[in-house]
N, C-alpha and C positions, 0 to 999 in steps of 0.2 A: 504494500500500500504506500502511495506517495502522500506525504503530508505537505500542505501548502499554506503559506502565510502571505497575505497581501499587505501592501503599504502604499502610501502616496496619495490617498484621496484627500479631498478638501473642498474649499469654496473658491470659485474663480469666476471672474466676469466673462460674459459672452465674448467670444473672440480670443480668449486666452488659451493657455495650454497647461496640461498636467501630464505627469508620467507615473503610471502605476507599476509597481514591482510585485512579483510573485516568487518568493523563495521556496524552493522545493527540497525536501529531504526524504530519506527512505530509499525505496527501491529505485532501480535504474531509471533516473529521470530522463536521460537522453534517449530512451527507447520509444517514448510515447508521444503521440500528438497531444498538444496542449491547446487550451482555448480560453477565451474570455466571454463572459455573459454579463448581462445587467438585468436588474429587476426594479420595477416601480411597485409600491404597495398596491395589492389588489390585481396585479397583472402577472402573466406568466413570465418565467425567466426567458430573456431574449438573447439569442446568439449575436455576438459582436464580431468575433473572428477566431481563426485558428492558425496554428503553425505546425509544420511537420517536425519530425524527430530531429532533423539536421538543422532546422532553421532556415532552409533555403526556399521553402514554399509557404505562402500564406494565403488566406482566404478571408474576405470581409463581407459583412452584411452591407447591403446597398446604402443603408442609412449613414454609415460611417466611412464608406469607401472614399479614399482621397484625403481624409482628415486624420484617420487613426492608423497607427503602424504597430504591428506586433513583431517583437524580436526575442531571441533567446541567447543566453550566454551559458553554454554547457559547463564551462570551467567554474562558474559561480552557481550553477544549478538554479538559474533565475530566468524568468520570462518577464518581458516588459510590455506595457501598453502605452505607447506615446499618443496622446490625444491633443490635437491642434484644432484651431478654429472651433472651439467648443460652443455649443448652442444650449439654450435653456432646456430643450427637449432631450439633451444628453444626461440630465439630472437623473440619478439612479444609484442603487447599490451595485457595485461592480464586483464580480466574482471571477476568480481564477479557477480553471478546471483542468484536471490532468488525468493521466492514467488511461487514456483512450487507445485502444488497439485499432481503431478505425483510421483510415487515411484522413489527412487534414481536409480533404474535399468532402468527405461524407460525414464527418463528426460535427453535426450541427445541432443536435438535440441534447438536453441535459442528461438523458439516460445513456448517452454514448460515453459519458465520462465517469470514472470510478472515484475520483477524489475531488474535493472542493475546499477552497479557502473559506475564511470566515466572512469575507465581504468587506468592502471599503466604500464609504459614502462619497459620491462626487456630486457637488451642487454647483450649477452654473446659473448665475444671476443675470438678469437682463438689464 
């Protein structure tokens, strides 16, 4: 089982940037697809993006494409979510997800991932 801990959330004005980090420990971090999701109270957890085991391939939801970038540093066992040009509708709790044996292209549902972080709040003010 992979243990995940997110950090980096906070309050930012519209148009600003934030970088979230997800530190992984436990089993072979580098073997799995990793992902980011977000959730607003009362709504389903929404796919933000995914990254393959090597970090060479990424996939993004249409709502964040061109603004968000996912990367991973295998030496640090850490995955990052760089968020630029933030909008008020990006406000949510963001979750790091790991341990998926699916490809980065097909791992888009919460059930595709075995491990989750505790979540970090991102609030974008208008």
